[in-house]
SEMI-187963 format. One record per residue: x, y, z of N, C-alpha, C in turn; residue in three letters. Coordinates in steps of 0.001 Angstrom, whole numbers, plus 500000, padded with zeros to 6 digits. Layout:
XYZXYZXYZALA;...
//
This chain:
532433348623051181531995346761052002531969347066053181MET;530572346288054327529947346646055185529173345227055675ARG;529255344755057081528001343911057716527012344062057198TRP;526075343332057612524120344177057514523790342570058525ARG;524221342948059767524277341999061323522507341685061034LEU;521492342267060956520512341648060904520440340243059742ALA;520573340374058860520506339169057910522127338272057656THR;522852338564058739524299337856058626525357338084056923MET;525472339165056862525499338994055301526923340002055050GLN;527440339971054231528747340902053745528164341772052471ILE;528270343147052421527657343855051412528272344764050607LEU;528903344459049024529651345574048441528903346434047931ALA;529501347527047718528613349051047097529019349268046268TYR;528440349878045135528963350555044039528804351856044340ASP;529760352511043020529346354008043222528038354542043156LYS;527425354082042866525973354219042735525601354387044274GLU;526052353296044839525526353004045981524332351325046193GLY;524623350696045368523807349604045169524315348753045430LYS;523903348191046719524484346697047195524475345782046823ALA;525578344387046665525812343506046208525664342155047665THR;525675341304047288525835340544048691526786339541048587VAL;527566339616048883529113338563048685529369337484049416VAL;528955337677050505528828336142051238527946336564052281ALA;527258335285052766525941335187054140525920334000055037SER;525724334069055924525499332667056605526525332728057761GLY;526932333661058319528054333490058915528031335286059998PHE;528402335142061615528334336735061606529877336657062177LEU;530401337961061327531322339001061332531432340012062215GLY;533155340173062487533217341076063219533861342175062176ASN;535604341817062101536542342709061331536890342018059542ASP;536923342452058538537693341989057425538749342941056671LEU;539443342261055738540413342876055103540155342038053456VAL;540335343178052342540292342541051332541625342883051145VAL;542395341454050318543700341462049564543453342109047972SER;544647342351047432544860342962046362543976341910045151HIS;543890340770045137543596339829044331542136339705044639LYS;541608340253045266539848339846045622539540339061047155GLY;540825338359047718540281337540048813539880338059049715ASP;539125337939050785538421338632051825538565337065052846ILE;539122337960054056539591337745055674538742337754056315TYR;537728337200057098536843337628058003536532336714059226VAL;536711337650060673537032337469061988535570336546062482THR;535398335768063084534114335609063397534103335135065108ASN;533960335912066021533803335814067476533190334803067699PRO;533522334080069142532997333102069965531354333501069845THR;530797332838069390529053333032069526528177331864069934GLY;527192331965069995525696330624070204526731329626069611PRO;526444328677070366526770327005069775528204326811069179GLY;528811328086069539530492327925069304531494328101070861GLN;532389327224070632533654327223071924534699328193071449ASN;534976328104070255536156329114069819535347330003068754THR;536508330938068387536406331670067007536947331246066050SER;536564331771064732536817330841063045537186332601062666ARG;537776332201061738538365333382060743538190332292058829ILE;537294333211058574536648332712056966537386333258055887TRP;537538332742055182538322332867053825537179332999052798HIS;537042333959051599535865334365050808536950334447049488ILE;536764333487048558537711333718047219536647334797046748ASN;537610335180045581536884336082044419535422335739043800PRO;535303334375043674534560333549043584533078333740044472ASN;533130333934045295532220334189046414532124332991047293GLY;532969332157047419533100330867047689533970330672049369GLU;533099330291050097533430330775051547534217328991052139LYS;534779329732053191535355328062053733536027328875055681LYS;535915328194056446536644328420057512537933328066057073VAL;539024328935057383540426328561057924541483328548058735VAL;541034328790060260541360328663061257539863328643062175ASP;540435328113063266539947327988064689540457328206065873THR;539913328626066956540832327800068144541279329605068720GLY;541274330814068111541467331768068852540059332541070231LEU;540654332649070998539409332935072257538481333951071687LYS;538472334809071131538044336550070258538633336626069528PHE;538352335985067858539145336932067399538240338596066774ALA;539181339165066628538918340540066546539972341334065091ASN;540359342360065448540968342563064351541792341371063097GLY;542136342223061969542693341697061271543244342498060360ILE;544624342173060205545326343098058718546228341830057619ALA;546306342519056736547351341905055653549176342639056274LEU;549941341625055649551211342107055849550931342810054584SER;551980343876054234552422344754053205552596344354051943PRO;553405342949051801553546342003050391552667340936051114ASP;551275341260051503550458340116051880550725338422051796GLN;551693338657052338551935336985052750551905336437053818THR;551273337475054702551320337337056128549754337394056113LEU;549350336917057205547495337143057790548242337441059503LEU;547591338893059734547361338506061254546221339106061842TYR;545804338372063197544601338385063703545260338593065481VAL;544251339503065530544301340064067374543347339260067964SER;543477338461069145542945337865070317542222339165071174ASP;541019339315070930540870340257072048541149339964073563MET;540913338616073912540565338002075002542177337204075288ARG;543181337604074910544837337367075319545620338837075025SER;546648338696075232547830339855074713548608339287073467HIS;547512338581072699548438337957071451547552338681070468TRP;548844338596069159548279339064067708549060337523067274VAL;548157336747066670548782335579066027548722336251064283PHE;549864335421063765550443335090062484550402333912061838SER;550344334164060548549389333251059716550398333321058058TYR;551085332320057827551502332134056608549863332085055055GLN;549746332928054370549285333267053565549606331840052521VAL;548403331149052420548946330403050804548101330542049612GLU;548830330152048572548098330215047216546300330248046886ALA;546334329641047533544560329179047400543671329839048572ASP;544419330805049549543541330973050372543873330250051737GLY;544259329652051441544750328903052999545665329268053966SER;545498329008055405546658329629056205547197328216056822LEU;548377328762057061549440327530057784550596328459058756LYS;551694327722059408552206328191060180551666329382061279PHE;550582329275061684550193329965063028550583329978063554LYS;550932331102064547552043331218065607551698332645066841GLN;551963332414067842551590333572068447552822334201068015ARG;552548335734067944553825336325067187554325337784068099PHE;553249338222068060553252339986068701552528340058070215TYR;553392340038071144553243340311071997552798341547072950HIS;551534341972073366551064343097073573551383343363074921LEU;550872344873075436551058345135076788549751345225077472HIS;549412344757078415547748345100078973548481345543080239VAL;547074346092081188547224347128082118547188346275083241PRO;548230346849084110548145345780085945546479345265086281ASP;545853346108085579544248345747086327543616344576085131THR;544175344185084276543584343620083271544197342431083149ALA;543613340964082084544079339982081976544583339915080584ASP;543535341091079968543645340654078608544164341929077680ASP;544385342129076408544509343356075620543646344102075605SER;542394343228075230541007344318074407541869344549072928GLY;543152343763072250543257344035070744542140343861070047ALA;541817345158068875540711345772068490541169345494066841ASP;540762346519065959540987346926064895542839347373064286GLY;543125346766063469545219346777063388545058347538061589MET;545881348073061911546516348255059991548218347934060100ARG;548823347950059093549825348108058660550490348954057833THR;551697349756057921552206350869057624552894350522056270ASP;553808351158054939554446351335054256556417349852054704HIS;556306350534056242557295349791056750557549348292057472ASP;555731347963057104555699347045058066555275346801059432GLY;555288347621060190554501348327061589553640347409061399ARG;552529347330062709551627346923063338551245347577063722LEU;549533348662063365549620349274064464547765348589065046TYR;548122348074066497546647347531067020546127348586068062VAL;544853348463067866544254349505068735543798348510070216THR;544369349332071433543944348288072195543352349092073549THR;542635348435074690542951349041075816543417350627076605ARG;545071350242075884546155351218076358545986351972075551MET;545722351849074402545392352910073210546462351787072244GLY;547048353136071109547753351937070013548923351830070413ILE;549186350489070224550635349679070008551118349740068978GLN;552260349447068699552796350163067133554343349115067442ILE;553887348010066782554846347055066677556009346688065475CYS;557067346429065628557914346059064377557809344664063909ASP;558510344755062770559001343536061910558905342007062621GLN;559471342700063881560176341401064825559294340947065742ALA;557654341860066521556884341179066519557261342022068484GLY;557664342607067950557823344177069348557128345112069379LYS;556549345674070584556252346459070356557138347968070994VAL;557122348732069974558247349890070116557721351141070881ASN;556282351064070637555659352300071370554369351807071739CYS;553539353092072766551921353462072780551616354474072494ILE;550845354676072003549970356066071538548705355895072360ILE;548569356522073921547128356763074376546242357884073671PRO;544537357447073655544065358529073548543139359263074597THR;542819360050074297542630361004075184541380360504076205PRO;540813359552075566539731359140076570539341357454076573ASN;540377357180076536540498355643077170540894355004075743GLY;540457353774075842540315352523074932539922353062073438ARG;541216353002072966541029352540071128540706351679070449ALA;539245351470069587538841350338068956539238350535067831SER;539136351214066654539480350878065510540733351912065119ASN;541132351920063518542166353025062918542024352754061650LEU;542757353861061248543020353562059254543880354697059198CYS;544368354746057857545473355535057730544995356428056869PHE;544693358017056163543902358803055760544995359785055155GLY;544502360541054514545130362203054438545629361598052741GLY;545837362826051823546283362627050662547731361881050374ALA;548461361854051651549466361151051587549125360042052165ASN;548252359496052424548176358136053661549011358127054601LEU;549552359676055521549979359842056772549554359913057611ASP;548072360026057736547393360743058970546571359749059511THR;547032359190060648545931358147061558544827358485061929LEU;543499358230061739542406358346061914542350357054063334PHE;542103357472064377541124356190065655539773356950066041VAL;539286355208066229538001355878067060538239355585068194THR;537922356284069136537813356012070782536377355937071592SER;535826355602071992534448355805072116533841356091071735GLY;533369357515071860531734357925071135532970359507070011ASP;534517359163069848535184360176069250536437359968068318ARG;536179360723067315537088360546066414538664361350066378ILE;539882360614066553540814361439066976542226361438065266TYR;542761362539065243543207362105064138545241362450064616SER;545918362246063999547626362289064415548161362454063402ARG;549125363175062362550104363257061841551265361965061440LYS;551482361603060662552887360482061110553644360686060385LEU;555139360621060646556472360578059401556043359594058594LYS;555125358806058972555319356955057711554081357128057055VAL;553829356126055832552638356448055500551695354702055642LYS;550780354890055985549950353568055307549861353029054715GLY;549566351231054416549643350542053649547794350137053455ASN;547241350008052668546358349755051906546149348382051231ASN;545861347792051461545365345997051172545374346036050139SER;544085346448049389543437346641048158544589346758047136TYR;545450347757047513546314348045046601547578346840046548GLN;548568346884045086549269346214044707550238345704046042PRO;550567344594046310551257344294047114553123345097047255PRO;553707345318048317554752346368048590555891345192049501ILE;557236345135048767557637344775049925558497345712051005LYS;558630345453052438558782346362053207560102346271053423PRO;560894347523053656562178347599053562562706346209055118PRO;563618345444055033564394344442056173564287345014057885ALA;563845344535058808563553344795060054565196345876060342PRO;565129347022061074566412347367061691566762346359063375ARG;567899346042063049568185345222064583568952346073065292LEU;
//
């Protein structure tokens, strides 16, 4: 699934490479697809907009705005059990958390993950995000990859050799290799944990350690 920017469309491709239009009419940035087929898309501030929007597209292709108000909505991810949606606000140091309702709407919006920022900046530059099987959130920022626990605390920061990270995903046969885009390069790092794919069945992560 990808964006076609010229026509503002989300396209889905089958194994033969044939494209189908999933939704259109707005300019998105990042998206996440749930196991049920719901799609959430960040729509950053653009012409005629004062704040960002978050769109929900149900499996029937019906779309609606489910949140507004972030300065620059960017990265987006679902918790492993798919009860929570996370959205990074690139122009702040926050990742917001929402509770996902049965109809795809969002409630209980809150600033949850407090990201670190360089001394020379007022914002984190937060971009792409993913979760692992244990419920940790991995956020690409101008300082590197910030790894947060379920309680919202940054446990560590993995820097990239050439600066700011922009996106990431888990790959490899066991989903235990982290691939990160940074500038004009892609880096990989083997981990001791496995990543989580939102299109697979939800899983309940273990309770956070105190």
